[in-house]
C-alpha positions in Angstrom: -23.5 -1.4 6.6 -24.1 0.0 2.4 -21.0 0.4 1.7 -19.5 -3.3 2.6 -19.6 -4.2 -1.0 -17.2 -1.8 -1.4 -14.9 -2.5 1.8 -14.9 -6.4 0.3 -13.6 -5.5 -2.6 -11.0 -3.4 -1.8 -10.0 -6.2 0.2 -9.9 -9.1 -2.3 -8.1 -6.7 -4.8 -5.5 -6.2 -2.0 -5.1 -10.1 -1.8 -4.9 -10.5 -5.3 -2.0 -8.2 -5.6 -0.2 -9.4 -2.6 -0.7 -13.2 -4.2 1.0 -12.0 -7.5 3.7 -10.2 -6.0 4.6 -13.7 -4.4 4.2 -15.6 -7.5 6.4 -13.1 -8.9 9.4 -13.2 -6.4 9.0 -16.8 -6.7 9.5 -17.2 -10.4 12.4 -14.5 -10.3 14.2 -16.7 -7.7 13.6 -19.7 -9.6 15.6 -18.4 -12.5 18.8 -18.3 -9.1 19.5 -14.8 -9.3 20.3 -13.0 -6.6 17.4 -9.9 -5.3 18.5 -6.4 -5.1 18.4 -5.0 -1.6 15.9 -2.5 -3.9 13.7 -6.0 -5.1 13.2 -7.0 -1.8 11.9 -3.5 -0.6 9.9 -3.5 -3.6 8.3 -7.0 -3.0 8.0 -6.4 0.9 6.9 -3.4 0.6 3.8 -4.2 -2.3 2.9 -7.5 0.6 2.9 -5.4 4.0 0.6 -2.7 2.1 -1.5 -5.2 0.4 -2.3 -6.7 4.1 -2.6 -3.5 5.8 -5.7 -2.5 2.9 -7.3 -5.6 3.4 -6.9 -5.2 7.6 -8.1 -1.4 6.8 -11.1 -2.5 4.4 -12.4 -5.1 7.0 -11.7 -2.3 10.2 -15.1 -0.5 9.7 -17.6 -4.0 9.2 -15.6 -5.2 11.9 -16.2 -1.4 14.1 -19.7 -2.0 13.5 -20.4 -5.5 14.7 -18.7 -4.4 17.7 -21.4 -1.6 18.4 -19.8 1.6 16.7 -21.9 3.6 14.3 -22.4 6.7 12.8 -19.5 9.4 12.9 -17.7 7.3 15.9 -16.9 4.5 13.2 -15.5 7.1 10.7 -13.5 9.0 13.0 -12.2 5.9 14.8 -11.3 4.5 11.1 -10.2 7.6 9.3 -7.8 8.0 12.6 -6.2 4.5 12.0 -5.3 4.5 8.6 -4.0 8.3 8.1 -1.7 7.3 11.3 -0.7 4.1 9.3 -0.5 6.1 5.7 1.7 8.8 7.4 4.0 6.2 9.0 4.5 3.6 6.2 5.1 6.4 4.0 7.7 8.3 6.2 9.3 4.5 7.1 9.2 3.6 3.3 11.1 6.8 2.2 14.0 5.6 4.9 14.0 2.3 3.6 13.9 3.0 0.0 17.4 5.4 0.6 19.2 2.4 2.3 18.8 0.2 -0.2 19.5 2.1 -3.0 23.1 1.8 -4.3 24.7 3.4 -7.3 23.1 1.9 -10.7 19.4 1.6 -9.2 16.5 3.3 -10.6 16.8 6.7 -9.3 13.4 8.0 -7.7 11.1 9.1 -10.6 7.7 10.9 -11.0 5.9 7.8 -10.1 8.1 7.5 -6.3 7.4 11.1 -5.5 3.2 10.9 -6.7 3.4 7.5 -4.8 5.5 8.4 -1.5 4.3 11.9 -1.3 0.5 11.2 -2.0 0.3 8.1 0.0 1.2 10.8 3.3 -1.1 13.4 2.1 -3.6 10.9 2.0 -2.4 10.4 5.8 -2.5 13.6 6.7 -5.8 14.0 4.9 -7.7 11.4 6.9 -6.2 12.3 10.2 -7.4 15.7 9.4 -11.2 14.1 8.2 -10.7 11.9 11.3 -10.8 15.2 13.5 -13.5 17.3 11.5 -15.6 15.5 9.2 -15.4 11.7 10.0 -16.9 10.9 6.0 -16.7 7.8 4.7 -15.7 9.8 1.5 -12.1 10.3 2.9 -11.8 6.3 4.2 -12.7 5.3 0.3 -9.8 7.5 -0.8 -7.7 6.6 1.4 -8.2 2.8 1.1 -8.7 3.9 -3.2 -5.2 5.4 -3.1 -3.0 3.1 -1.0 -4.5 0.5 -4.0 -3.1 2.4 -6.4 0.5 2.9 -4.7 0.1 -0.9 -4.5 -0.8 -1.4 -8.0 2.2 0.8 -9.0 4.4 -0.9 -7.4 3.5 -4.0 -8.4 3.7 -2.9 -11.8 7.0 -1.6 -11.2 8.3 -5.2 -10.1 7.2 -6.8 -12.8 9.2 -4.6 -15.2 12.5 -5.4 -12.6 11.8 -8.7 -11.9 11.1 -9.7 -15.5 14.4 -8.8 -17.0 16.6 -10.7 -19.2 19.5 -12.7 -16.8 21.9 -10.4 -19.2 21.0 -7.3 -17.9 22.6 -5.8 -15.1 20.7 -6.1 -12.0 
């Protein structure tokens, strides 16, 4: 498969994001400060999304080794990733609503871009699975998920790095 290098690179980057997010969490907890529900949600989402990206980056390789080829390979892969993205981002929006308390950062441009963009990327992949079954759509879905995890990671850096005197 000529796209295997891209898929493996995406999987490696996703695992690196999970690892660094975990390191940040450990450093934060070593300061003795409790995590807010929003910080727990951010870390949980980074880990869940990073592991899912890794699994979905490897899925076409596994399917190819199982004998699924051509349009069927991308139909199954796009459908699986699309279903995950639609359900993950719908659940994330509800989780964030429950985890938010007065004083937490309001939902901003990044939140809406990532959540709505991730949900729409999932819908696009579901349509692609039904109509065209292309690798380019799959790579777009993986890339958007990687961008989302990276933005959440960058946000967690700013939140977890607050000084002990700032209100959490």
